[in-house]
C-alpha positions as CSV (number, residue, x, y, z in Angstrom):
1,M,11.6,21.6,-3.4
2,A,10.8,25.2,-3.9
3,C,8.3,26.9,-1.7
4,F,4.8,26.9,-3.1
5,S,5.8,24.8,-6.1
6,L,3.7,21.9,-7.4
7,S,5.9,19.5,-5.5
8,F,5.5,21.5,-2.3
9,W,1.7,21.4,-2.6
10,E,1.8,17.7,-3.4
11,T,3.7,17.1,-0.1
12,V,1.2,19.2,1.8
13,C,-1.8,17.3,0.4
14,I,-0.1,14.0,1.2
15,Y,0.3,14.9,4.8
16,I,-3.3,16.2,5.1
17,V,-4.6,13.0,3.6
18,I,-2.4,10.9,6.0
19,A,-3.8,12.9,9.0
20,I,-7.4,12.5,7.9
21,G,-6.8,8.8,7.1
22,L,-5.4,8.1,10.5
23,W,-8.3,9.8,12.2
24,S,-10.8,7.8,10.0
25,I,-9.1,4.5,10.7
26,I,-9.1,5.2,14.5
27,Q,-12.8,6.2,14.4
28,L,-13.6,3.0,12.5
29,F,-12.0,0.7,15.0
30,L,-12.7,2.6,18.2
31,P,-16.2,1.3,18.7
32,Y,-15.0,-2.3,18.2
33,I,-12.2,-1.8,20.6
34,A,-14.4,0.0,23.1
35,G,-16.3,-3.1,24.0
36,R,-13.1,-4.8,25.0
37,L,-11.2,-2.1,26.8
38,P,-11.9,0.1,29.8
39,D,-13.2,3.6,29.1
40,I,-10.0,5.2,30.4
41,V,-7.9,3.4,27.8
42,I,-10.2,4.5,25.0
43,Q,-9.9,8.1,26.1
44,I,-6.1,7.8,26.2
45,I,-6.2,6.4,22.6
46,R,-8.3,9.4,21.5
47,I,-6.0,11.9,23.1
48,V,-2.9,10.3,21.5
49,V,-4.5,10.3,18.1
50,W,-5.5,14.0,18.5
51,V,-1.9,14.8,19.6
52,I,-0.4,13.1,16.5
53,I,-2.8,14.9,14.2
54,A,-2.1,18.2,15.9
55,I,1.6,17.7,15.5
56,I,1.1,16.9,11.8
57,I,-1.0,20.1,11.3
58,I,1.5,22.2,13.3
59,V,4.4,21.0,11.1
60,I,2.4,21.8,7.9
61,I,1.6,25.3,9.2
62,F,5.2,26.0,10.1
63,G,6.3,24.7,6.8
64,L,3.9,27.1,5.1
65,L,5.1,30.0,7.3
66,S,8.7,29.3,6.6
67,C,7.9,29.6,2.9
68,L,6.0,32.8,3.4
69,L,8.8,34.3,5.4
70,S,11.5,33.1,3.1
71,A,13.2,31.1,5.8
72,G,13.6,28.4,3.2
73,G,13.2,24.7,3.4
74,G,9.4,24.6,3.9
75,L,8.5,20.9,4.3
76,L,12.0,19.8,3.3
77,H,12.9,18.5,6.7
78,F,10.4,15.7,6.4
79,P,11.9,12.2,5.8
80,R,11.0,10.7,2.4
């Protein structure tokens, strides 16, 4: 997958959609779960979700930077 090719942008878009989808699903179920769990557990779940989304965003940013700086690879290190 060449940097900034159509395939590259497809992969970037897929990861962005996955991150947004994860956040939306968690936000959908969190009020339902909140009635059954203590507040500290809900806060821990929110922190874990933000950490996962932040990691996805950081990987995407470094993939873009590796393409810009011609380090090669880009998002190739992701499993398919």
